[in-house]
C-alpha positions as CSV (number, residue, x, y, z in Angstrom):
1,M,85.7,-55.5,-6.3
2,P,84.0,-57.9,-9.1
3,T,82.1,-56.3,-11.3
4,I,78.0,-57.2,-11.0
5,D,76.6,-58.8,-13.8
6,Y,73.3,-57.3,-13.9
7,D,72.0,-58.7,-16.8
8,E,71.8,-62.3,-14.7
9,Y,69.1,-60.4,-12.8
10,L,67.0,-59.9,-15.7
11,S,67.4,-63.8,-17.4
12,I,64.1,-65.9,-17.4
13,E,65.8,-68.9,-18.6
14,N,65.1,-70.6,-15.3
15,L,61.6,-70.2,-15.6
16,E,60.8,-72.2,-18.6
17,A,61.1,-75.7,-16.9
18,G,58.0,-76.4,-14.6
19,L,56.0,-73.1,-15.6
20,R,52.7,-74.5,-14.8
21,E,53.6,-75.5,-11.5
22,R,54.8,-72.3,-10.9
23,T,51.8,-70.7,-11.8
24,V,50.0,-72.5,-9.7
25,R,51.9,-72.0,-6.7
26,G,51.4,-68.3,-7.6
27,G,48.4,-68.1,-7.6
28,V,47.9,-70.0,-4.6
29,Y,50.0,-67.4,-3.0
30,T,48.4,-64.6,-4.8
31,M,44.8,-66.0,-4.0
32,A,45.9,-66.1,0.0
33,A,47.3,-63.0,0.3
34,Q,44.4,-61.7,-1.2
35,G,41.9,-62.4,1.5
36,C,44.6,-61.2,4.4
37,K,43.8,-57.8,2.0
38,V,40.5,-58.4,2.0
39,V,40.3,-58.7,5.3
40,L,42.4,-55.6,6.1
41,Q,40.6,-53.5,4.0
42,L,37.2,-54.5,5.1
43,S,38.3,-53.7,8.7
44,S,39.5,-50.8,7.7
45,T,36.0,-49.8,5.6
46,I,33.9,-50.7,8.7
47,L,36.2,-48.6,10.6
48,L,36.4,-45.2,8.6
49,A,32.3,-45.2,7.5
50,R,32.1,-44.7,10.5
51,L,34.7,-41.9,11.3
52,L,34.4,-40.2,8.5
53,V,31.5,-38.9,6.2
54,P,30.4,-39.0,2.3
55,E,31.5,-35.7,2.0
56,D,35.3,-36.7,3.1
57,F,34.9,-39.7,0.1
58,G,33.7,-37.9,-2.2
59,L,36.6,-35.0,-2.0
60,V,39.1,-37.7,-2.4
61,V,37.5,-39.3,-4.8
62,M,37.4,-35.9,-6.6
63,V,41.0,-35.8,-6.7
64,T,42.0,-39.7,-7.7
65,S,39.7,-39.5,-10.8
66,V,41.2,-36.4,-12.6
67,T,45.0,-37.2,-10.8
68,G,44.8,-40.9,-10.9
69,I,45.2,-40.2,-14.3
70,L,48.6,-39.6,-14.4
71,D,49.3,-42.9,-12.2
72,M,49.6,-44.3,-16.6
73,L,51.5,-41.6,-18.0
74,K,54.8,-42.1,-15.7
75,D,54.7,-45.9,-16.3
76,L,54.0,-45.4,-20.4
77,G,53.6,-49.0,-20.1
78,L,57.5,-49.8,-19.3
79,S,56.9,-52.0,-16.2
80,V,54.5,-54.6,-18.5
81,A,56.9,-54.5,-21.2
82,T,59.4,-55.3,-19.0
83,V,57.2,-58.5,-17.4
84,Q,56.4,-59.4,-21.1
85,R,59.6,-59.0,-23.2
86,Q,61.4,-62.8,-23.5
87,K,64.9,-60.9,-23.9
88,L,65.9,-58.1,-21.8
89,S,68.8,-56.4,-21.3
90,H,70.4,-54.5,-17.7
91,K,71.2,-50.8,-20.3
92,Q,67.6,-51.2,-21.5
93,M,66.0,-52.0,-17.9
94,S,68.4,-48.8,-16.9
95,T,67.2,-46.6,-19.3
96,A,63.7,-47.6,-18.8
97,F,64.2,-46.8,-14.9
98,W,65.4,-43.2,-15.5
99,I,62.4,-42.7,-17.8
100,N,59.6,-43.8,-15.5
101,A,61.4,-42.0,-12.7
102,G,61.8,-38.4,-14.5
103,L,57.9,-38.8,-15.9
104,G,57.3,-39.2,-11.7
105,A,59.4,-35.9,-11.1
106,L,57.5,-34.2,-14.3
107,L,54.0,-35.0,-13.0
108,M,54.8,-34.3,-9.8
109,L,54.7,-30.9,-10.7
110,I,52.1,-30.5,-12.9
111,A,50.0,-32.1,-10.9
112,M,50.8,-29.7,-7.9
113,A,50.2,-27.4,-10.2
114,C,46.8,-28.1,-11.5
115,A,45.3,-28.1,-8.2
116,P,43.8,-24.9,-8.0
117,L,42.4,-25.8,-11.3
118,L,40.8,-28.8,-10.2
119,A,39.7,-26.9,-6.8
120,W,37.9,-24.5,-9.1
121,F,36.2,-27.0,-11.2
122,Y,34.2,-28.5,-7.8
123,G,33.7,-25.7,-6.2
124,K,36.2,-26.8,-3.3
125,P,38.7,-24.9,-1.9
126,Q,40.3,-28.0,0.0
127,L,40.7,-30.0,-2.9
128,V,44.1,-27.8,-2.8
129,G,46.3,-29.7,-0.4
130,I,44.6,-32.9,-1.0
131,A,45.8,-32.6,-4.9
132,V,49.0,-31.6,-3.7
133,A,49.8,-34.3,-1.1
134,L,48.4,-37.0,-3.6
135,S,50.8,-35.8,-6.3
136,L,53.8,-36.6,-3.8
137,T,52.7,-40.4,-5.4
138,Q,54.0,-40.0,-8.7
139,L,57.0,-39.5,-7.7
140,I,57.4,-42.2,-5.2
141,G,55.7,-44.7,-7.9
142,G,57.9,-43.5,-10.8
143,L,61.3,-44.8,-8.8
144,G,59.9,-48.0,-7.4
145,M,57.6,-48.9,-11.0
146,Q,60.7,-51.0,-12.0
147,H,61.8,-52.9,-9.2
148,W,57.9,-53.8,-8.7
149,A,58.0,-55.1,-12.3
150,L,61.0,-57.3,-12.2
151,L,59.9,-59.0,-9.2
152,K,56.8,-60.2,-11.5
153,R,59.1,-60.7,-14.3
154,K,61.2,-63.4,-12.1
155,M,57.3,-65.0,-10.7
156,R,58.5,-63.7,-7.5
157,F,55.0,-64.4,-6.1
158,K,55.5,-64.9,-2.7
159,A,57.9,-61.9,-2.3
160,I,55.0,-59.7,-4.1
161,A,52.3,-61.0,-1.9
162,G,54.1,-60.5,1.3
163,L,55.0,-57.1,0.5
164,E,51.5,-55.6,-0.6
165,I,50.2,-57.1,2.8
166,A,53.1,-55.3,4.2
167,A,51.9,-52.4,2.5
168,W,48.3,-52.2,3.5
169,V,49.1,-53.3,7.1
170,F,51.0,-49.8,6.9
171,A,48.5,-47.6,5.3
172,L,45.0,-48.7,6.6
173,S,47.0,-48.3,10.2
174,L,48.1,-44.5,9.5
175,A,44.7,-44.0,8.3
176,A,43.5,-45.3,11.1
177,V,44.9,-43.6,13.6
178,L,44.7,-40.1,11.6
179,A,40.7,-40.9,11.6
180,L,40.7,-41.6,15.1
181,L,42.6,-38.1,15.9
182,G,40.1,-36.5,13.9
183,A,41.8,-35.7,10.2
184,G,38.9,-36.3,8.2
185,Y,39.4,-36.8,4.6
186,W,43.2,-36.6,5.3
187,A,43.3,-40.3,6.5
188,L,42.0,-41.1,3.5
189,V,45.3,-39.1,1.9
190,A,47.1,-41.0,3.7
191,I,46.4,-44.7,2.4
192,H,47.3,-43.6,-1.0
193,L,50.6,-42.2,0.2
194,G,51.8,-44.7,3.2
195,Y,50.4,-47.8,0.0
196,A,53.0,-45.9,-2.7
197,F,55.7,-45.6,0.0
198,F,56.1,-48.9,1.5
199,L,55.6,-50.5,-1.7
200,A,58.5,-48.5,-3.9
201,A,60.9,-49.1,-1.2
202,G,60.0,-52.7,-0.3
203,S,60.1,-53.5,-3.9
204,F,63.6,-52.0,-4.4
205,F,64.8,-53.6,-1.4
206,L,63.6,-57.3,-2.3
207,S,65.1,-57.0,-6.0
208,P,69.3,-56.8,-6.3
209,W,68.9,-55.4,-9.5
210,R,70.2,-51.5,-9.5
211,P,70.4,-49.3,-12.7
212,G,73.0,-47.8,-14.9
213,P,73.0,-44.7,-16.3
214,P,70.6,-44.5,-19.5
215,E,71.8,-44.6,-23.2
216,R,70.4,-44.3,-26.2
217,G,70.7,-47.0,-28.7
218,V,69.8,-50.2,-26.3
219,G,66.3,-50.8,-27.9
220,A,64.3,-48.8,-25.5
221,R,62.6,-47.5,-28.5
222,S,60.7,-51.1,-29.1
223,L,60.1,-51.0,-25.4
224,L,58.0,-47.8,-25.8
225,A,56.5,-48.5,-28.6
226,F,55.1,-51.4,-27.3
227,G,54.1,-49.4,-23.6
228,S,52.5,-47.2,-25.7
229,N,49.6,-49.1,-27.1
230,V,49.5,-50.7,-23.1
231,M,49.6,-46.8,-21.3
232,G,46.7,-46.2,-24.6
233,W,44.9,-48.9,-23.0
234,Q,45.1,-48.0,-19.7
235,F,44.5,-44.5,-20.1
236,S,41.1,-45.7,-21.6
237,N,40.4,-48.2,-18.9
238,Y,41.1,-45.2,-16.7
239,F,38.4,-43.1,-18.7
240,T,35.9,-45.6,-18.3
241,R,36.1,-46.2,-15.0
242,N,36.0,-42.2,-13.9
243,T,34.2,-40.9,-16.5
244,D,31.3,-42.3,-14.0
245,N,32.8,-40.2,-11.1
246,L,33.7,-37.3,-12.8
247,L,30.0,-36.8,-14.4
248,I,28.0,-37.6,-10.8
249,G,30.1,-35.2,-9.1
250,W,29.4,-32.7,-11.8
251,R,25.7,-33.4,-11.7
252,W,24.7,-34.8,-8.6
253,G,27.0,-33.7,-6.4
254,E,29.5,-35.0,-3.6
255,A,26.7,-36.3,-1.3
256,A,25.5,-38.6,-4.5
257,L,29.1,-39.2,-5.7
258,G,30.0,-40.5,-2.0
259,Y,27.5,-42.7,-2.0
260,Y,28.1,-44.5,-5.5
261,T,31.8,-45.2,-5.0
262,K,31.1,-46.3,-1.6
263,A,28.8,-49.0,-3.1
264,Y,31.3,-49.1,-6.1
265,N,34.2,-49.8,-4.1
266,L,32.3,-52.1,-1.8
267,L,31.5,-54.4,-4.3
268,M,34.9,-54.6,-6.5
269,M,37.0,-55.2,-3.3
270,P,36.8,-58.7,-3.0
271,L,36.3,-59.2,-6.5
272,R,38.9,-57.7,-7.7
273,Q,41.2,-59.0,-4.7
274,I,40.8,-62.4,-6.7
275,N,41.0,-60.7,-10.6
276,Y,43.9,-58.2,-10.7
277,P,46.3,-59.8,-8.8
278,M,45.8,-62.8,-10.7
279,G,46.7,-60.8,-13.8
280,D,50.2,-60.2,-12.0
281,V,50.5,-63.8,-12.2
282,M,48.8,-65.3,-15.4
283,I,50.7,-62.5,-17.4
284,P,54.1,-63.2,-17.1
285,G,52.9,-67.1,-16.8
286,L,51.1,-66.9,-20.3
287,S,54.4,-64.7,-21.8
288,R,56.8,-67.3,-20.7
289,A,54.6,-69.8,-23.0
290,Q,54.0,-67.7,-25.7
291,D,55.8,-69.8,-28.1
292,N,54.1,-73.1,-27.0
293,P,50.2,-72.6,-28.4
294,Q,48.9,-76.0,-26.6
295,R,50.9,-74.9,-23.3
296,F,49.1,-71.3,-23.8
297,R,45.6,-72.6,-24.6
298,A,46.0,-74.7,-21.0
299,L,46.7,-72.3,-18.7
300,Y,44.8,-69.2,-19.6
301,L,41.3,-72.2,-19.8
302,E,42.7,-73.7,-16.2
303,A,43.2,-69.4,-15.2
304,L,39.2,-68.8,-16.3
305,F,38.4,-71.7,-14.7
306,F,39.4,-70.8,-11.1
307,I,39.2,-67.2,-11.6
308,S,35.2,-67.4,-12.6
309,F,34.8,-70.4,-10.0
310,F,35.3,-67.7,-6.8
311,T,34.4,-64.3,-9.0
312,L,31.0,-65.5,-10.1
313,P,29.3,-66.7,-7.2
314,A,30.8,-64.0,-4.9
315,A,29.3,-61.4,-7.3
316,A,25.7,-63.3,-6.8
317,L,25.6,-63.8,-3.8
318,L,27.0,-59.6,-2.8
319,I,23.4,-59.0,-5.5
320,I,21.4,-61.2,-3.1
321,L,22.9,-60.0,0.3
322,A,23.3,-56.1,-0.8
323,Q,21.2,-54.7,1.9
324,E,22.6,-57.0,4.7
325,V,26.1,-56.0,3.5
326,V,26.0,-52.1,3.5
327,L,24.0,-51.8,6.6
328,L,26.3,-54.3,8.2
329,V,29.7,-52.9,6.8
330,L,28.8,-49.1,6.4
331,G,26.2,-48.5,8.7
332,D,22.5,-46.6,8.4
333,Q,23.6,-43.4,6.8
334,W,24.5,-45.4,4.1
335,V,21.0,-46.4,3.2
336,P,20.6,-44.7,-0.3
337,A,23.9,-46.8,-1.4
338,I,22.2,-49.9,-1.6
339,R,20.4,-49.7,-4.7
340,I,23.4,-48.3,-6.2
341,F,25.0,-51.6,-4.9
342,R,22.7,-54.0,-6.4
343,L,23.0,-52.2,-9.8
344,L,26.4,-52.4,-9.8
345,G,26.3,-55.9,-8.6
346,I,25.4,-57.6,-11.7
347,A,28.2,-55.9,-13.7
348,T,30.7,-57.9,-11.3
349,L,29.2,-61.0,-13.0
350,V,31.3,-60.9,-15.6
351,E,33.9,-58.3,-15.1
352,P,36.5,-60.7,-14.2
353,I,36.0,-62.4,-17.0
354,V,36.2,-59.8,-19.1
355,H,39.4,-58.4,-17.6
356,T,41.3,-61.9,-18.9
357,V,41.1,-60.6,-22.0
358,T,44.4,-58.4,-21.1
359,W,45.9,-60.9,-20.3
360,L,45.4,-62.6,-24.0
361,Y,46.6,-59.3,-25.9
362,I,49.5,-58.6,-23.3
363,S,51.6,-62.0,-23.1
364,R,51.3,-62.3,-27.2
365,G,52.7,-58.4,-27.5
366,R,49.5,-57.3,-29.5
367,G,49.5,-54.1,-27.7
368,A,47.7,-52.5,-30.9
369,G,44.7,-55.0,-30.8
370,L,44.4,-54.5,-26.7
371,L,44.4,-50.4,-27.2
372,R,41.7,-51.2,-30.1
373,W,39.4,-52.9,-28.4
374,S,39.5,-50.6,-25.5
375,V,38.5,-47.8,-27.1
376,F,35.5,-49.3,-28.5
377,S,34.6,-50.3,-25.6
378,T,34.9,-46.8,-24.0
379,L,33.2,-45.1,-26.0
380,C,30.3,-47.5,-25.7
381,A,30.3,-46.9,-21.8
382,V,30.9,-43.1,-22.0
383,A,27.7,-43.0,-24.2
384,A,25.8,-45.6,-21.7
385,Y,26.5,-42.8,-18.3
386,A,25.2,-39.8,-20.2
387,V,21.8,-41.4,-20.7
388,G,21.7,-43.1,-17.7
389,L,23.1,-39.4,-15.6
390,R,19.4,-38.3,-15.8
391,W,18.2,-41.1,-13.2
392,G,21.7,-39.9,-11.1
393,A,23.5,-42.8,-9.3
394,H,21.4,-45.0,-10.2
395,G,21.1,-44.6,-13.8
396,V,25.0,-44.6,-14.0
397,A,25.0,-48.0,-12.3
398,A,22.5,-49.5,-14.6
399,A,24.1,-48.1,-17.9
400,Y,27.8,-49.7,-16.7
401,S,26.2,-52.8,-15.7
402,V,24.3,-53.1,-19.1
403,V,27.3,-52.3,-21.2
404,L,29.4,-54.8,-19.7
405,L,26.8,-57.6,-20.2
406,S,26.3,-56.9,-23.9
407,L,30.0,-56.8,-24.4
408,T,31.5,-60.0,-22.6
409,V,30.8,-62.0,-25.5
410,P,32.8,-60.1,-28.6
411,A,35.4,-59.0,-25.9
412,L,36.7,-63.1,-25.5
413,Y,35.9,-63.5,-29.3
414,F,38.3,-61.1,-30.6
415,A,40.8,-61.6,-27.7
416,T,41.1,-65.7,-28.5
417,R,41.5,-65.4,-32.3
418,G,45.0,-66.1,-33.5
419,T,45.7,-68.6,-30.5
420,A,44.6,-72.2,-29.9
421,I,42.2,-71.1,-27.7
422,R,38.6,-71.5,-29.2
423,M,35.1,-70.0,-27.8
424,I,33.8,-73.3,-27.0
425,D,36.7,-74.1,-25.0
426,V,35.4,-70.8,-22.7
427,F,32.0,-71.9,-23.0
428,R,33.0,-74.9,-21.5
429,S,35.4,-73.6,-19.1
430,L,32.5,-71.2,-17.8
431,G,29.6,-73.4,-18.3
432,P,29.6,-75.4,-15.0
433,I,30.6,-72.9,-12.9
434,A,27.3,-70.3,-14.7
435,G,25.4,-73.9,-13.8
436,G,26.7,-73.6,-10.3
437,T,25.8,-70.2,-9.5
438,L,22.8,-70.3,-10.7
439,L,21.5,-73.5,-8.7
440,A,23.4,-71.8,-5.5
441,A,21.5,-68.4,-5.9
442,S,18.1,-69.6,-6.6
443,A,18.5,-71.3,-3.0
444,A,20.4,-69.0,-1.7
445,W,17.6,-65.8,-2.4
446,G,14.8,-68.1,-1.0
447,I,16.7,-68.5,2.1
448,R,17.0,-64.8,1.8
449,T,13.6,-64.3,1.8
450,V,12.1,-66.4,4.6
451,C,15.2,-65.8,6.8
452,A,14.5,-61.9,6.7
453,A,10.9,-62.1,7.5
454,H,11.5,-63.7,10.7
455,L,15.4,-63.5,11.7
456,S,17.9,-60.5,12.1
457,S,20.2,-59.7,9.2
458,G,22.9,-61.0,11.1
459,L,21.3,-64.5,11.2
460,T,20.0,-64.0,7.8
461,L,23.3,-63.4,6.5
462,A,25.0,-66.2,7.8
463,A,22.0,-68.8,6.6
464,T,22.3,-67.2,3.2
465,L,26.2,-67.8,2.8
466,A,25.8,-71.2,4.3
467,T,23.0,-72.1,1.6
468,M,25.0,-70.6,-1.1
469,A,28.3,-72.3,0.1
470,V,26.7,-75.6,0.5
471,V,24.9,-76.1,-2.3
472,Y,27.7,-74.0,-4.7
473,V,30.8,-76.6,-3.8
474,T,28.3,-79.7,-4.1
475,T,27.0,-78.6,-7.3
476,V,30.1,-78.0,-9.0
477,F,32.7,-80.6,-7.4
478,F,29.9,-83.7,-7.8
479,L,26.7,-83.0,-9.9
480,F,29.8,-81.3,-12.8
481,G,32.6,-83.4,-11.3
482,K,34.8,-81.0,-10.7
483,K,36.0,-81.9,-7.6
484,A,39.2,-83.7,-9.1
485,V,40.6,-80.5,-10.9
486,F,41.3,-79.2,-7.2
487,V,42.1,-82.2,-5.8
488,A,45.2,-82.3,-8.3
489,V,46.0,-78.5,-8.1
490,A,46.3,-79.0,-4.2
491,R,48.2,-81.9,-4.7
492,E,50.9,-80.3,-7.3
493,F,51.3,-77.0,-4.7
494,L,51.9,-79.0,-1.6
495,A,54.2,-81.0,-3.5
496,G,56.3,-77.8,-5.3
497,W,55.9,-76.9,-1.6
498,R,57.7,-79.7,0.0
499,E,60.1,-80.2,-2.8
500,K,60.8,-76.1,-2.1
501,A,61.7,-76.6,1.6
502,V,64.2,-79.2,1.7
503,Q,66.2,-77.7,-1.3
504,P,68.3,-75.9,1.1
505,Q,68.8,-78.9,3.3
506,S,70.6,-80.4,0.4
């Protein structure tokens, strides 16, 4: 039986040629997949919000806000190191796999043991069962971590997009069935378990690499060194994202937490379906370009332009239509979430832009710099939460927005230092988008104000959306002359797609 050269599966030398085109195609596949995921998740949100009560959502969030930190511990940043590293051996990858798998099993046991403590802290005995069930995601995720990272390393974005869509269909379908059967909060638990299982199994199936035994002295320590800084960033970021939930649940109870988290998730869902997956495209792309400063600069600025093109006007539109969106998607029982939704919406204007700084740190191997910045921003955010908590969930939402707006420019400045990217380049990329969004939002707000007094909420939403889209696209494409950018990208994607389509016939 011939010996399999697993090192060949880890090689990325063939990715250097046509890196920009590969990244563009990856971005298009990712955006298309995220559009499908938004539809899936929005549909399930509409259904689950009517079948379940706010307390069900609050109970699950009480667990995930605390136990979700284990997701980062089982990784140790090794998956990011796998993507970022230019040279990687089979022995290093195998050792990383067994580290992730072993930690996943250990953390599953720890989560099970801590379940009674969590129930005591919140005074909710039903949290024991929820925590035990969700602990299984630690083991499942640990087993699939490196195969998922390898798909990203090899820039197999089409396969990644298809796998994520299939995983969401499976998980959300399972949750919908359970909710219809009256399972309550167990339907929400099923989403986490179903998604984790399908993603891990699919990653293992799509990647031909298989782990060997773990070994000492193969260079895994360097992976751990970089990964520990990334894990510190993930921990800090997680702490920022969930301290607000912890404080609101502790001070104001599960109902207030349910309103806050549903407003937060409904608002962030469409934006993060663009932002975070684009990181999965850009970190491998920028990592492959890290030794070419001008290519690195061009890739980042182009990505920054496109991600802000979609997310900035979307955030502005959600702020304008907060009442219509919340009532249409969630129903009348969620009226208290409207004000929270609008306050959090201010933060979403800049959050996707701020998140791109992680691409710059990670792709260049600057894990320590990323960790320092994340610790500083976390301290600022937690202090703001503590101040805003006295005014309830609304105060915490306002505090989050104020902190993020204040840190946007410093975050970009420190992340671009030492690169060919200048702050003036960043402002030039964002300028047309910001100008177009401002003009379109002003027009949309006027239309919404007029229509709300005379038309139904559905017609008001449609008229506002149409006005925003027409004014925004017209302004950016023609007033600021950016139509050619989109035409060029579309031509590149179609040319690359046609080339790949005829390859099997040659």
